[in-house]
C-alpha positions as a Markdown table, in Angstrom:
| # | Residue | x | y | z |
|---|---|---|---|---|
| 1 | Met | -171.6 | -52.4 | 59.0 |
| 2 | Leu | -169.4 | -50.0 | 57.1 |
| 3 | Pro | -169.9 | -49.6 | 53.3 |
| 4 | Gly | -167.2 | -50.6 | 50.8 |
| 5 | Asp | -165.1 | -47.8 | 49.2 |
| 6 | Cys | -165.1 | -48.3 | 45.5 |
| 7 | Trp | -163.8 | -46.3 | 42.5 |
| 8 | Ile | -164.8 | -46.4 | 38.9 |
| 9 | Asp | -163.8 | -44.5 | 35.7 |
| 10 | Leu | -166.8 | -42.6 | 34.3 |
| 11 | Asn | -166.6 | -40.3 | 31.3 |
| 12 | Gly | -162.9 | -39.5 | 31.8 |
| 13 | Ala | -163.1 | -39.0 | 35.6 |
| 14 | Arg | -162.4 | -41.3 | 38.5 |
| 15 | Leu | -165.5 | -41.4 | 40.7 |
| 16 | His | -165.8 | -42.7 | 44.2 |
| 17 | Tyr | -168.8 | -44.6 | 45.5 |
| 18 | Leu | -170.0 | -46.4 | 48.5 |
| 19 | Asp | -171.4 | -49.9 | 48.2 |
| 20 | Trp | -173.4 | -51.1 | 51.2 |
| 21 | Gly | -173.6 | -54.8 | 50.1 |
| 22 | His | -176.5 | -57.1 | 49.4 |
| 23 | Pro | -175.9 | -57.2 | 45.7 |
| 24 | Ser | -178.8 | -59.6 | 45.0 |
| 25 | Ala | -181.3 | -57.0 | 46.2 |
| 26 | Gln | -182.9 | -54.3 | 44.2 |
| 27 | Pro | -180.6 | -51.3 | 43.7 |
| 28 | Leu | -181.2 | -48.1 | 45.7 |
| 29 | Val | -179.0 | -45.3 | 44.4 |
| 30 | Leu | -178.7 | -42.1 | 46.5 |
| 31 | Leu | -177.5 | -38.8 | 45.0 |
| 32 | His | -176.3 | -36.1 | 47.4 |
| 33 | Gly | -176.7 | -32.3 | 47.1 |
| 34 | Phe | -174.5 | -29.4 | 46.0 |
| 35 | Cys | -171.1 | -29.2 | 47.8 |
| 36 | Ser | -172.0 | -32.3 | 49.8 |
| 37 | Tyr | -170.7 | -35.9 | 49.7 |
| 38 | Ala | -171.7 | -39.6 | 49.6 |
| 39 | His | -171.3 | -40.2 | 53.4 |
| 40 | Tyr | -174.0 | -37.6 | 54.1 |
| 41 | Trp | -176.4 | -40.5 | 53.3 |
| 42 | Asp | -174.8 | -42.9 | 55.8 |
| 43 | Pro | -177.6 | -43.1 | 58.4 |
| 44 | Phe | -180.3 | -43.5 | 55.8 |
| 45 | Ala | -178.2 | -46.0 | 53.8 |
| 46 | Gln | -177.6 | -48.0 | 57.0 |
| 47 | Ser | -181.4 | -48.2 | 57.6 |
| 48 | Met | -182.1 | -49.4 | 54.1 |
| 49 | Arg | -179.2 | -51.8 | 53.4 |
| 50 | Arg | -181.1 | -55.0 | 54.6 |
| 51 | Asp | -183.8 | -54.5 | 51.9 |
| 52 | Tyr | -181.8 | -52.9 | 49.1 |
| 53 | His | -178.4 | -52.9 | 47.4 |
| 54 | Val | -177.5 | -49.3 | 48.3 |
| 55 | Ile | -175.1 | -47.5 | 46.0 |
| 56 | Val | -174.0 | -44.0 | 46.9 |
| 57 | Pro | -171.7 | -42.1 | 44.6 |
| 58 | Asp | -169.6 | -39.0 | 45.3 |
| 59 | Leu | -170.8 | -36.8 | 42.3 |
| 60 | Arg | -168.0 | -35.4 | 40.2 |
| 61 | Gly | -166.2 | -32.6 | 42.0 |
| 62 | His | -167.5 | -33.8 | 45.4 |
| 63 | Gly | -166.1 | -36.0 | 48.2 |
| 64 | Asp | -163.4 | -38.3 | 47.0 |
| 65 | Ser | -164.3 | -38.2 | 43.3 |
| 66 | Asp | -162.2 | -36.4 | 40.7 |
| 67 | Arg | -162.7 | -32.8 | 39.7 |
| 68 | Ala | -164.1 | -32.3 | 36.2 |
| 69 | Ala | -164.5 | -29.7 | 33.5 |
| 70 | Gly | -168.3 | -29.6 | 33.7 |
| 71 | Tyr | -170.8 | -29.8 | 36.5 |
| 72 | Ser | -174.1 | -29.6 | 34.7 |
| 73 | Ile | -177.2 | -31.6 | 35.3 |
| 74 | Glu | -176.6 | -33.4 | 32.0 |
| 75 | Asp | -173.0 | -34.2 | 33.2 |
| 76 | Gly | -174.3 | -35.8 | 36.4 |
| 77 | Ala | -176.9 | -37.8 | 34.5 |
| 78 | Ala | -174.2 | -39.1 | 32.0 |
| 79 | Asp | -172.1 | -40.2 | 34.9 |
| 80 | Leu | -175.1 | -42.0 | 36.5 |
| 81 | Glu | -175.9 | -43.8 | 33.3 |
| 82 | Glu | -172.4 | -45.0 | 32.8 |
| 83 | Leu | -172.3 | -46.1 | 36.5 |
| 84 | Ala | -175.6 | -48.1 | 35.9 |
| 85 | Gln | -174.2 | -49.7 | 32.8 |
| 86 | Lys | -170.9 | -50.7 | 34.3 |
| 87 | Leu | -172.4 | -52.0 | 37.5 |
| 88 | Lys | -175.3 | -53.6 | 35.6 |
| 89 | Leu | -178.0 | -51.9 | 37.7 |
| 90 | Glu | -181.6 | -52.4 | 36.6 |
| 91 | Asn | -185.0 | -51.6 | 38.2 |
| 92 | Ile | -183.4 | -48.9 | 40.3 |
| 93 | Val | -185.0 | -47.0 | 43.1 |
| 94 | Leu | -183.4 | -43.5 | 42.7 |
| 95 | Val | -183.4 | -40.9 | 45.5 |
| 96 | Gly | -181.9 | -37.4 | 44.9 |
| 97 | Leu | -181.5 | -34.6 | 47.3 |
| 98 | Ser | -181.2 | -31.0 | 46.1 |
| 99 | Met | -178.7 | -31.0 | 43.1 |
| 100 | Gly | -179.0 | -34.8 | 43.2 |
| 101 | Gly | -182.7 | -34.4 | 42.8 |
| 102 | Leu | -182.3 | -32.3 | 39.7 |
| 103 | Ile | -180.0 | -34.9 | 38.2 |
| 104 | Ser | -182.5 | -37.6 | 39.1 |
| 105 | Met | -185.4 | -35.8 | 37.4 |
| 106 | Tyr | -183.5 | -35.4 | 34.2 |
| 107 | Tyr | -182.0 | -38.9 | 34.3 |
| 108 | Thr | -185.4 | -40.6 | 34.9 |
| 109 | Ala | -187.0 | -38.8 | 32.1 |
| 110 | Thr | -184.1 | -39.6 | 29.8 |
| 111 | Tyr | -183.7 | -43.3 | 30.8 |
| 112 | Pro | -187.2 | -44.2 | 32.1 |
| 113 | Asn | -186.7 | -48.0 | 31.7 |
| 114 | Arg | -183.9 | -48.0 | 34.4 |
| 115 | Ile | -186.0 | -46.5 | 37.2 |
| 116 | Thr | -188.9 | -48.1 | 39.0 |
| 117 | Arg | -189.4 | -45.5 | 41.8 |
| 118 | Leu | -188.1 | -42.0 | 42.1 |
| 119 | Val | -187.8 | -39.8 | 45.2 |
| 120 | Ile | -187.1 | -36.1 | 44.6 |
| 121 | Val | -186.0 | -34.4 | 47.9 |
| 122 | Asp | -186.7 | -30.8 | 48.5 |
| 123 | Ile | -185.9 | -29.4 | 45.1 |
| 124 | Gly | -187.8 | -28.5 | 41.9 |
| 125 | Pro | -187.4 | -26.9 | 38.6 |
| 126 | Glu | -188.0 | -23.5 | 40.2 |
| 127 | Phe | -185.9 | -22.4 | 43.2 |
| 128 | Ala | -187.3 | -20.1 | 45.9 |
| 129 | Pro | -185.2 | -16.8 | 45.9 |
| 130 | Ala | -184.7 | -17.2 | 49.7 |
| 131 | Gly | -183.1 | -20.6 | 49.2 |
| 132 | Ile | -180.6 | -19.4 | 46.6 |
| 133 | Ala | -179.7 | -16.5 | 48.9 |
| 134 | His | -179.2 | -18.9 | 51.8 |
| 135 | Ile | -176.8 | -21.1 | 49.8 |
| 136 | Gln | -174.8 | -18.1 | 48.5 |
| 137 | Arg | -174.6 | -16.6 | 52.0 |
| 138 | Asp | -173.4 | -19.9 | 53.5 |
| 139 | Leu | -170.7 | -20.3 | 50.8 |
| 140 | Ala | -169.6 | -16.7 | 51.2 |
| 141 | Asn | -169.3 | -17.1 | 55.0 |
| 142 | Glu | -167.6 | -20.5 | 54.9 |
| 143 | Pro | -164.1 | -20.4 | 56.3 |
| 144 | Glu | -161.3 | -21.4 | 53.8 |
| 145 | Ser | -160.0 | -23.9 | 56.4 |
| 146 | Phe | -160.0 | -25.0 | 60.0 |
| 147 | Asn | -157.2 | -25.6 | 62.5 |
| 148 | Thr | -159.0 | -28.3 | 64.4 |
| 149 | Glu | -162.0 | -30.7 | 64.1 |
| 150 | Gly | -163.6 | -28.7 | 67.0 |
| 151 | Glu | -163.5 | -25.5 | 64.9 |
| 152 | Ala | -165.1 | -27.3 | 62.0 |
| 153 | Phe | -167.8 | -28.8 | 64.3 |
| 154 | Gln | -168.7 | -25.4 | 65.6 |
| 155 | His | -169.0 | -23.9 | 62.1 |
| 156 | Leu | -171.3 | -26.8 | 61.0 |
| 157 | Lys | -173.4 | -26.4 | 64.2 |
| 158 | Lys | -174.1 | -22.8 | 63.2 |
| 159 | Val | -175.2 | -23.6 | 59.6 |
| 160 | Gln | -177.0 | -26.8 | 60.4 |
| 161 | Pro | -178.6 | -26.3 | 63.8 |
| 162 | Phe | -181.2 | -29.1 | 63.4 |
| 163 | His | -178.5 | -31.7 | 63.0 |
| 164 | Ser | -177.5 | -33.9 | 65.9 |
| 165 | Asp | -174.0 | -33.5 | 67.4 |
| 166 | Ala | -173.3 | -37.1 | 66.4 |
| 167 | Phe | -174.2 | -36.4 | 62.8 |
| 168 | Leu | -172.2 | -33.2 | 62.8 |
| 169 | Arg | -169.1 | -35.1 | 64.0 |
| 170 | His | -169.8 | -37.6 | 61.2 |
| 171 | Gln | -169.7 | -34.7 | 58.7 |
| 172 | Val | -166.4 | -33.4 | 60.1 |
| 173 | Arg | -164.9 | -36.9 | 59.7 |
| 174 | His | -166.1 | -37.4 | 56.1 |
| 175 | Ala | -166.6 | -33.9 | 54.5 |
| 176 | Leu | -163.2 | -32.5 | 55.2 |
| 177 | Lys | -159.6 | -33.6 | 54.6 |
| 178 | Arg | -156.2 | -32.5 | 55.8 |
| 179 | Asp | -154.1 | -30.4 | 53.3 |
| 180 | Glu | -150.3 | -30.2 | 53.1 |
| 181 | Asp | -150.3 | -27.7 | 55.9 |
| 182 | Ser | -152.3 | -30.0 | 58.2 |
| 183 | Arg | -155.4 | -27.8 | 58.0 |
| 184 | Leu | -158.9 | -29.1 | 57.4 |
| 185 | Arg | -160.6 | -28.1 | 54.2 |
| 186 | Phe | -163.9 | -29.2 | 52.6 |
| 187 | Lys | -163.4 | -31.8 | 49.9 |
| 188 | Tyr | -165.6 | -30.3 | 47.2 |
| 189 | Asp | -164.1 | -28.5 | 44.2 |
| 190 | Lys | -164.1 | -24.8 | 45.1 |
| 191 | Ser | -164.9 | -23.9 | 41.5 |
| 192 | Leu | -168.4 | -25.1 | 42.2 |
| 193 | Cys | -168.8 | -21.9 | 44.2 |
| 194 | Gln | -168.6 | -19.9 | 40.9 |
| 195 | Ile | -171.6 | -21.6 | 39.4 |
| 196 | Asp | -174.5 | -19.2 | 38.9 |
| 197 | Leu | -177.4 | -20.8 | 40.8 |
| 198 | Gln | -180.4 | -20.3 | 38.6 |
| 199 | Ser | -183.7 | -22.2 | 38.4 |
| 200 | Pro | -183.5 | -24.9 | 35.7 |
| 201 | Leu | -187.0 | -24.0 | 34.4 |
| 202 | Trp | -186.4 | -26.3 | 31.4 |
| 203 | Leu | -186.9 | -29.3 | 33.8 |
| 204 | Trp | -190.6 | -28.6 | 34.0 |
| 205 | Asp | -191.0 | -30.2 | 30.6 |
| 206 | Tyr | -189.2 | -33.3 | 31.8 |
| 207 | Leu | -191.5 | -34.1 | 34.7 |
| 208 | Ala | -194.3 | -35.2 | 32.4 |
| 209 | Lys | -191.8 | -37.7 | 30.9 |
| 210 | Ile | -191.3 | -39.5 | 34.2 |
| 211 | Pro | -193.5 | -42.6 | 34.0 |
| 212 | Cys | -192.7 | -44.3 | 37.4 |
| 213 | Pro | -194.3 | -43.6 | 40.8 |
| 214 | Thr | -192.5 | -40.5 | 42.1 |
| 215 | Leu | -192.5 | -39.0 | 45.6 |
| 216 | Val | -191.7 | -35.3 | 46.1 |
| 217 | Val | -190.5 | -34.8 | 49.7 |
| 218 | Arg | -190.6 | -31.3 | 51.0 |
| 219 | Ala | -189.2 | -30.0 | 54.4 |
| 220 | Thr | -191.8 | -27.9 | 56.2 |
| 221 | Asp | -189.1 | -25.3 | 57.0 |
| 222 | Ser | -187.6 | -25.4 | 53.5 |
| 223 | Asp | -186.6 | -22.0 | 52.0 |
| 224 | Met | -185.7 | -23.8 | 48.6 |
| 225 | Leu | -188.9 | -25.6 | 47.6 |
| 226 | Thr | -192.2 | -23.7 | 48.2 |
| 227 | Pro | -195.5 | -25.6 | 48.9 |
| 228 | Glu | -196.9 | -24.1 | 45.6 |
| 229 | Ile | -194.0 | -25.4 | 43.5 |
| 230 | Ala | -194.2 | -28.8 | 45.2 |
| 231 | Gln | -197.9 | -29.1 | 44.4 |
| 232 | Gln | -197.2 | -28.1 | 40.8 |
| 233 | Met | -194.6 | -30.8 | 40.5 |
| 234 | Val | -197.0 | -33.4 | 41.7 |
| 235 | Ser | -199.6 | -32.3 | 39.2 |
| 236 | Arg | -197.2 | -32.5 | 36.3 |
| 237 | Leu | -195.9 | -35.9 | 37.3 |
| 238 | Pro | -197.9 | -38.8 | 35.8 |
| 239 | Gln | -197.7 | -40.7 | 39.1 |
| 240 | Gly | -196.7 | -38.0 | 41.6 |
| 241 | Ser | -197.3 | -37.8 | 45.3 |
| 242 | Leu | -196.1 | -35.4 | 48.0 |
| 243 | Ala | -194.8 | -36.0 | 51.6 |
| 244 | Glu | -193.9 | -33.2 | 54.0 |
| 245 | Val | -191.4 | -33.8 | 56.8 |
| 246 | Ala | -191.6 | -31.6 | 59.9 |
| 247 | Arg | -188.8 | -30.1 | 61.8 |
| 248 | Ala | -186.6 | -29.9 | 58.8 |
| 249 | Thr | -185.0 | -27.4 | 56.5 |
| 250 | His | -183.5 | -28.0 | 53.0 |
| 251 | Asn | -180.9 | -30.2 | 54.8 |
| 252 | Ile | -183.8 | -32.6 | 55.4 |
| 253 | Val | -181.9 | -35.9 | 55.5 |
| 254 | Gly | -179.8 | -34.7 | 58.4 |
| 255 | Asp | -182.3 | -32.5 | 60.1 |
| 256 | Asn | -185.0 | -35.2 | 60.6 |
| 257 | Pro | -183.6 | -38.6 | 59.6 |
| 258 | Glu | -186.4 | -40.6 | 61.2 |
| 259 | Gly | -189.1 | -38.5 | 59.5 |
| 260 | Phe | -187.4 | -38.7 | 56.2 |
| 261 | Ala | -186.8 | -42.4 | 56.3 |
| 262 | Ala | -190.5 | -43.0 | 57.3 |
| 263 | Ala | -191.8 | -41.0 | 54.4 |
| 264 | Val | -189.6 | -42.8 | 51.9 |
| 265 | Arg | -190.3 | -46.3 | 53.3 |
| 266 | Lys | -194.1 | -45.6 | 53.2 |
| 267 | Phe | -193.8 | -44.6 | 49.5 |
| 268 | Leu | -191.7 | -47.6 | 48.6 |
| 269 | Ala | -194.2 | -49.9 | 50.3 |
| 270 | Thr | -197.4 | -48.3 | 48.9 |
| 271 | Gly | -196.4 | -46.1 | 46.0 |
| 272 | Ser | -197.9 | -43.0 | 47.5 |
């Protein structure tokens, strides 16, 4: 089954989202990471769609959504709240990867009555310096465009070596678009590359305001979320627990999709 492509006006911008059907089920909202896109979640969404109403937005400036003037955590949370209101989403299970995880922390603390379970994926209020350097290096070395899908595939294979070839081809299909010169370019707003990536330390205070059961998922090979910060997060959360997924880097959802899905399913079934 393929998801439905939908568009909605949120806070002055037209945002794209994927709807995987089953609207009578509990909503499961998935938020992607920095410079990523909604279709990155496709394998996980496919595995969850029978049990949940899976909604996956392209965050502002990403994928097929409009560019916007602001890309702050607060901006992302405001878009999510308007999306929830317009789609009448309640009792949401919220899963956020990287930047999506930061938005999820802030959103759940600000609108606690909307969220029943929260999953924060490989991110915290404090970034490891190696992770910031890794992202900056990848963005600096990213080609402006590609002549062919094969070129794009080879580039992604270098920066995401744990991803399967099938998933890399999936990314080529959905993360890039043809420009007027018939060259392939990544869809995200290039102004995102100018954002100064600094730890949002102010989010530490918000963790204690998250009342629902919360799972922190850390990749064992992550250079963004250290074991120490992950443990501190769990201790600050009123109902926090930790799961580690092996053979995975910060790109955990694509690196080890089976391990990630198993950790999330166990949490949703047991609360820990």
